[in-house]
N, C-alpha and C positions, 0 to 999 in steps of 0.2 A: 402632250399630256404632262401634267405637273408631276414632278418626282414624288411628292408626298402621297400621291394617289396610285403610283405605279407599282404593281407587284407582278412577278413572273413565276411561272412554273418551269423548273429545269428538270427534264426527264433524262434518265439513263436506262440501261438494260435491266437493272435490278430493282429500281425504286423510283418514286417520284419525290423529289426533294423541293420543298418550298423555299424559294430564295427571295429575300427582300433585297432588291437591287440597291436601294439607298444605303443599306448596311455594308455593301461591298465597296463603297467609295470612301476616300479619306475625308476627314471632317470638313476640310475647307471647300470641298465640292458639294457638300450636302446643303441644299438651299431650295426653297419653293420655286425658284426661277430655273433651276437645273432641269433639263429634260433628258430622257433616255429613249433611244429609238433602236429597235432590233435591227441589226445589219444582216446576220445570217446565223444558221446553226451549222457548226462544223461537222465533218465526218466523224470526229471523235465524240460527238455528243455535246461539245462545248457551245454555249450561247455567246454570241458576240454582239455588242451594243455600242452605239455611238452616244457619247455623253457630251452635251453642250452646256457649258457653265460660263456665262458672260460672253466674252469674246474668244474664249478658248474651247477647243474640242479635244476629246480624249476617246480612247477605245477601252471598253470594259469587256473582259473575257472571263466567263464563269465556266470552269471545267466541269465535266460530268462528275458526279459524286462517286462514281465507280473508280475513278483514278485514285491510286494509293497515295498516301502522304509522301512516301519516298520518291515515287515517280513525279509527283507535282513539284517537289523541292528540286529534283534533278533538272526538270524542264525549266524551272525558274532560273536555276544557276546558268543553264545554257543561254537563255534569253538575255540575262544580264551580261554575260560575256559577249554575246553578239552585239548588244547595245553599246557596250564599251568600245567595241571595235568599229562602231559606226555603220553596222550592216543590219540593224534592227531598231525599231523605234525605242526611245527612252522609256524605261519603266518608272512610273511616278508613285505607285502604291501596289502592295501585295498583301492579300489576306488569306493566310493558310487555312483557317477554319472554313471559309466559304470557297476555297480553291479559286480565288478571284485575283486578277491582275489588271491594273489600270495603266495604260501606256499613252504616249502622245499620239494624236491623230495626224497622219501624214496625208496632205492633199496630193492625190495621184495625178501626175501629168502624162501617164500612160507610157510604160516601157514598150508595150506592144506597138504603139505608134512610132516610137523612136526606132525600133527594130524594123518595122514595116516600111519606113521611108528609106529608099536606096541611098539618099544623101547622108543619112545619119546611121546607117546600119553598122558600119565599121566601128563607130563610137559606141553603139549599143553592145556589140559583141565584146569590145574591149572592157566595158564596165562590167558586163556579166561574167566574163572569164576572171577578171581581177577579184570580183566580189566572191565568187565561188572558191577561189584560192584562199581568201580571207576566212571564209567559213571553215574550210578544211584545216586551217591553222589554229582554230579554237581548241582549247584544252578539252579532253574527254573527261567528263565527271567520273568520280569513283563509283563503281557499281553499275555503270551504264552497260546495257546488254547490246551486243552486236546485232544489227538488223539482219533479218533473214527473209527478204522478199520472195525468194523461191519457195520457201516453206509456206508463206502466207498465200502465194498463188495456188499451191496445191490445196490448202485448206479452203480457199474461196471456191475453187472448182468442186470440192467435195460438198460444200454447203449447197451449191446450186444443184448438184446431183441428188443429194438427200431430199431436197425440197421438190424434186421432179420438175424443176424449172427448165423448160426447153430453151436451148440456145442454138443458133445456126451451127452447122457442122464445121464451117470454116473457123469459127471461134474456138470450138472445142479442139480442133486439130492444131490450131496455133498454140493453145495452152499445152497440149501434149508435147509438141515439138520443143517448146522452151523447157518444160519439166524434164525431158529426156536429154537435153543438151548439157554437156559438161562445161562448167565455166572455164575460161582460159586460165592457165596456170599463172600465179602471181606470187611474188615473195614480199609484196608490200603490205604493211600493217594497215588495218582499217583506220579511217580518219573520221572525225566528227562530221556527220553529214546532215543536211536539212531533210532530205528524203521526200520532199514534195515541192520541187521547184517548178510549179505550173504558173501560168500567167496571172491567176487570181492571187497568188502569194507574192508577187513582185510589184513594188510601188516605186515610182520614180518622181522625185519632188522637183525635177528640173535640173538638178545637179547630182544628187546622190541616188544610188540604187539600193533599195533595202528589201529584206525578206520578212514576211509575216508568217504567222502560224507555225510555231516550232514544235508542235505536239508530236510529230513523227521523228524528231531529231534523235539520232543515235549513231554509233560507229557503223561505218559501211565502206564498201569499195568506193574509192574517190571518183571512179567513172560514173557512179550511179546518178549523182546530181547533174553532172555534165550531160549525160545521156537523156535524163528527164527533160532538161531545158531544150535540148536539141529536138526531142520528139514533139513536145508541145508547141514549139515554134516552127516545126516542119523544116528544119534546117537541112539543106542539101550538103553534099560533101565539102564544098568550098567553105560554106558558112561554119560547118562543124570544125573544119581545120582551123579557121580563124578563132573560133571559141577556144579550142584547145591551146592554140598558140598564146592567146591572151591570158589563159590560165597558167601558162608557163611550161606546157608540155611540147616537146619537139616530136612532130609526127613523122618526119622523114618522108612526107608525101603520101603516106597511107594511114588511114584512121586505125587506131589501136584496136586489137581484137576485144579487149575488155570494154571499150566504149561501145562497139557494135553489139556485143552480147548484152550489155546492160540496156541498150536501147530496145532490143527485142523483148527483154524481160519486162521493162517498164510498160511498153505498149500493151502487152497481154495482161499484166497484173493490174494496171490502172483500168484497162478495158473491162476486165471481169469484175473489178470493184464497182464500176458504174452499173454493170448489169445487175449486180446484187442489190445495189441501191434501188434500181428500178423495181426489182422483185419486192423489196420491202415496202415500196410505195404502191404495190398492187398491180404492177404491169403483168399481163398474162403470159409473157414469154413468146417464143417463136411459134407460129401456127404452121399447119401442114403446108399451106401455100402462102408465103409472104408476098404481098403485092408491092409493098414499099421497097424501093431499092436501098441498099446500104449506102449511106452517105459517106463521103470522104471527110477527113478532118478539116480540110480547107472549106468544103461545102458547109459543114457545121458552123465554122467561124463566120462565113459569109452570111448565113441566116441569123446568127446571133447579132451581127452588126446591123442587120436590117430589122431587128426586133421580131423575127419570125421563128425564133428558136429559144425555148426556155429550158436551160440545163438543170433547173431546179425541179422540173416535172418528171414524172415517171417515164413518159415518152421521150423526153429530151435526154434523160440519163441512159435510156436504152440505146438511142441513136448515137450518142456520143461514145458510149462504151464500144459499140460495134465499129465505129470509125477509128478508134484507137487501135483495136485489134487488127483492123484492115491494114493499118500502117505496117504491121509486122507481116501479115499473111500474104500480101500480094506485092510487096516490094515497092510501095508507093514512094517511100523515102529514098532519095538518091544516095544518102549516106549509107544505107544498108546494102547498096549495090557496089560501093566503092572498093570494098576489100576483096 
């Protein structure tokens, strides 16, 4: 579709804001030959688009208009710091009025494939650990609020309860276990964290490993990002130890209590988040007698690779959310059993 004819509606919780995507681009990219294609709608409500202009490609991200100016500026500051450190795509344009950011498009050579290949796994873990260390060395912007995923977990469970959205008892029990658990004592100050290190936010250009989507970035326990990566990549104890070593942490042969706690927290918090997304898309919730077995995370990934699983659908989000919670509740992850 020609850019001159393309218009999009960007919706958020409070209003529908008409956004002319052409106006979000810098002047040198505005041309009848430029095309814009929607890539995705982020969990934050942001619209993400690929921009093709001549032989160059870019990514346009338009944040939900509910984002405050201060939050948008802070997020942009973090992105620019990350780009300067070589761990996020270069920003080429920012438009505060429209909450829009244009960055370089990175052709992804698949970090998941690099990690999945036994011959290159050590290299993948080395790059991931080093990159997360670089993330945590970024400066914390003034006024940044410390992330509180435990509070968000409790709020998400309350939303599901208020909506009378039935979830399996094992999922509710897992949430209660994590909410009742006291975090391990730590005297370390929070570090700037990405807070969403899942496979879809990691791109590998063949040499560099970069992180996308910094909307959730905020100060947090340094183990949170490490545990998130370990969870989504289903790392066993040995792989988790390699990741922590590459990060620069000496494990002494046992995985840190903070790492294991955060892995349980991420599994349940991310799982409930997906269940709530399924609810918002109209999924009916758990029935009195569920015929479909709960898939494991590995089974979900296998079906995704086979094209038989759509994580963008209500049913896919329901199954994926339960699979994440299952990782916590039945000890599927060997790392959770190592301590």
